[in-house]
C-alpha positions as CSV (number, residue, x, y, z in Angstrom):
1,M,34.9,16.3,35.6
2,R,36.9,14.9,32.8
3,T,35.9,11.7,30.9
4,A,37.5,9.5,28.4
5,F,36.3,11.6,26.1
6,D,38.7,13.9,26.6
7,L,41.3,11.7,26.0
8,A,39.8,10.2,22.5
9,A,42.7,11.6,20.4
10,D,45.4,9.7,22.4
11,L,42.5,6.3,22.8
12,L,41.2,5.8,19.4
13,P,43.8,5.0,17.2
14,V,44.8,2.2,19.9
15,L,41.4,1.2,21.1
16,P,38.8,1.3,17.8
17,G,35.6,0.3,18.7
18,V,35.8,-0.1,22.7
19,P,32.7,0.6,23.8
20,Q,32.5,4.4,26.0
21,P,31.2,2.9,29.4
22,R,34.5,0.5,29.0
23,L,36.5,2.9,28.4
24,E,35.3,4.8,31.0
25,R,35.7,2.4,33.7
26,A,39.3,1.6,32.7
27,L,40.2,5.6,33.3
28,L,38.2,5.1,36.6
29,R,40.6,2.2,37.3
30,A,43.4,3.9,36.0
31,A,42.9,7.1,38.2
32,Q,42.1,5.3,41.2
33,E,45.8,3.3,41.1
34,L,47.5,6.7,40.1
35,C,45.8,8.6,43.2
36,R,46.6,5.7,45.6
37,T,50.0,5.0,44.7
38,S,51.3,8.3,44.3
39,R,49.2,10.5,46.3
40,C,49.2,13.3,43.9
41,W,45.9,14.3,44.6
42,T,46.0,16.3,48.5
43,V,43.8,18.5,49.8
44,W,43.5,20.2,53.4
45,T,39.5,20.5,53.9
46,D,37.4,22.8,55.2
47,P,37.3,23.9,58.4
48,V,35.1,21.9,60.7
49,T,34.4,23.8,64.0
50,V,33.8,21.3,66.9
51,A,30.9,21.5,69.3
52,G,30.8,18.7,72.0
53,S,31.9,15.3,71.7
54,G,30.6,13.3,68.7
55,E,30.9,12.6,65.1
56,Y,31.5,15.2,62.7
57,D,31.5,14.8,59.0
58,V,34.3,16.5,56.6
59,E,33.1,17.2,52.9
60,L,34.9,16.3,50.1
61,P,35.0,17.3,46.7
62,P,33.1,15.2,44.0
63,G,33.8,11.8,43.5
64,A,36.3,11.2,46.1
65,Q,37.0,9.4,48.7
66,V,40.1,9.7,51.5
67,A,43.0,7.6,50.3
68,V,45.3,8.7,53.3
69,V,44.4,10.8,55.9
70,E,47.9,12.7,56.3
71,R,47.2,15.6,58.6
72,M,45.3,16.6,61.2
73,T,45.7,20.3,62.9
74,V,43.3,22.0,65.7
75,D,43.1,25.6,65.5
76,G,46.5,25.7,62.8
77,R,48.4,23.2,65.5
78,P,49.3,19.6,64.6
79,R,47.3,17.0,66.3
80,P,48.4,13.3,66.8
81,M,45.4,11.1,65.0
82,L,44.8,7.5,65.3
83,P,42.9,6.9,62.2
84,F,40.6,3.7,61.6
85,S,38.6,2.1,59.0
86,F,35.4,0.4,58.2
87,T,33.9,0.6,61.2
88,R,30.6,2.4,62.4
89,R,31.8,4.2,65.1
90,A,35.4,4.8,66.6
91,P,35.5,3.6,70.2
92,D,35.1,6.2,72.8
93,D,38.1,6.5,73.9
94,M,39.9,6.5,70.5
95,P,39.5,9.6,68.4
96,G,40.2,8.7,64.7
97,A,38.5,9.1,61.3
98,H,36.9,7.1,59.2
99,V,37.0,6.9,55.9
100,V,33.9,6.2,53.7
101,P,33.1,7.2,49.6
102,G,32.2,10.8,49.6
103,R,33.1,11.7,52.8
104,L,35.6,11.7,56.0
105,T,33.5,11.2,59.7
106,F,36.0,11.8,62.5
107,Q,34.9,10.9,66.2
108,V,35.9,13.7,68.9
109,T,36.7,12.7,72.3
110,D,37.7,14.8,75.2
111,G,40.8,17.2,74.9
112,I,39.2,19.2,72.2
113,H,37.5,22.2,73.0
114,D,34.0,24.2,71.9
115,G,34.6,26.4,69.0
116,A,37.5,24.6,68.0
117,Q,38.7,24.3,63.9
118,I,39.3,21.2,62.7
119,R,41.1,20.4,59.4
120,F,42.7,17.7,57.6
121,R,45.1,17.1,54.6
122,V,44.0,14.0,52.9
123,A,45.0,12.1,49.9
124,L,42.4,11.4,47.5
125,A,41.6,9.1,45.1
126,P,38.2,8.8,43.1
127,Y,35.3,6.3,44.3
128,D,33.7,3.7,42.3
129,K,30.7,5.5,41.2
130,A,32.6,8.8,40.3
131,Q,31.5,10.2,37.3
132,G,34.2,11.1,35.7
133,V,37.9,12.6,37.0
134,D,38.6,15.4,38.7
135,E,40.7,18.3,36.5
136,A,43.0,18.4,39.8
137,V,44.0,14.6,38.4
138,F,43.2,14.9,35.0
139,D,45.0,17.8,33.5
140,P,48.4,17.6,34.5
141,H,48.4,13.3,34.3
142,S,45.9,13.4,30.9
143,S,49.1,11.0,29.1
144,V,49.6,9.0,32.1
145,L,45.9,7.9,32.5
146,A,46.1,7.3,28.9
147,A,48.6,4.8,29.3
148,G,46.9,3.5,31.9
149,I,43.0,3.0,29.8
150,C,45.6,1.1,26.9
151,A,47.1,-0.9,29.4
152,L,44.2,-2.3,31.0
153,L,41.8,-2.4,27.8
154,L,44.8,-3.8,25.5
155,A,44.7,-6.8,28.1
156,D,41.5,-7.7,27.8
157,P,41.3,-11.3,26.7
158,G,39.2,-12.4,23.6
159,Q,38.7,-9.0,22.5
160,P,38.8,-7.3,18.8
161,W,41.1,-5.0,20.5
162,S,43.2,-7.2,22.7
163,N,46.6,-6.9,22.3
164,P,49.0,-8.3,25.1
165,G,52.6,-7.6,24.0
166,L,51.2,-3.8,23.5
167,A,49.6,-4.0,26.5
168,Q,52.9,-4.8,28.4
169,V,54.6,-1.2,26.4
170,Y,51.7,0.8,27.8
171,A,51.9,-0.9,31.6
172,A,55.9,0.2,31.4
173,Q,54.9,3.7,30.8
174,F,52.0,4.1,32.8
175,S,54.5,2.9,35.7
176,S,56.7,5.2,34.6
177,G,54.4,8.1,35.1
178,V,52.6,7.3,38.2
179,A,56.6,7.0,39.7
180,R,56.9,10.8,38.3
181,A,54.2,11.3,39.9
182,R,54.8,10.2,43.2
183,L,58.2,11.6,42.9
184,A,56.6,14.9,42.2
185,A,54.0,14.9,44.7
186,W,56.4,14.0,47.4
187,R,58.6,17.3,46.3
188,G,55.6,19.1,46.7
189,M,55.5,17.9,51.0
190,T,57.9,20.8,52.4
191,D,57.0,20.1,56.0
192,S,57.7,16.4,55.6
193,A,61.3,14.3,54.3
194,P,62.2,10.8,53.9
195,R,64.9,9.3,56.6
196,P,67.8,8.9,54.7
197,R,69.0,5.2,54.6
198,I,72.1,4.0,55.3
199,T,73.9,1.4,53.8
200,W,77.6,-0.1,54.2
201,C,80.1,-1.1,52.1
């Protein structure tokens, strides 16, 4: 896990006097925006072995929650899945996945044999109570996160470190960095491609 302390050399010249808890919260918010928009933190979960119908939990990295469930495989073969969110259980006739902080829960009904190995490809983001940002996000995107922190905190109203004009400069840098991360993440998804857009002159 990385924290705002790891960005001190980038932050202190721009944000002197900001309390450390405020820096850590801004880092978390910047990382959440980066991950949810760009899907830069994508992993395959460990296999879960099915033993009958019911609900199963998938373990996630510490401090992570699922932003998007992208793929599901059963014994290595792609399988359609109907996602659902913010319900206690999936309807009995609808297989799907239930996203909660720290884990992914999915419902197995008929059609999946006992002993099947189920995996998901998921795009992750830090959840609100995370104690920092995972190295997989922080290390390749530290400069983008630093810009995001500066954009958020310089926009704080009525604070000694407030600077709305400079906040806009850092916000533009952050948006540009998120866009680059999104493009890099898409280029890494070799089994998918965007649909071409046809335009008429």
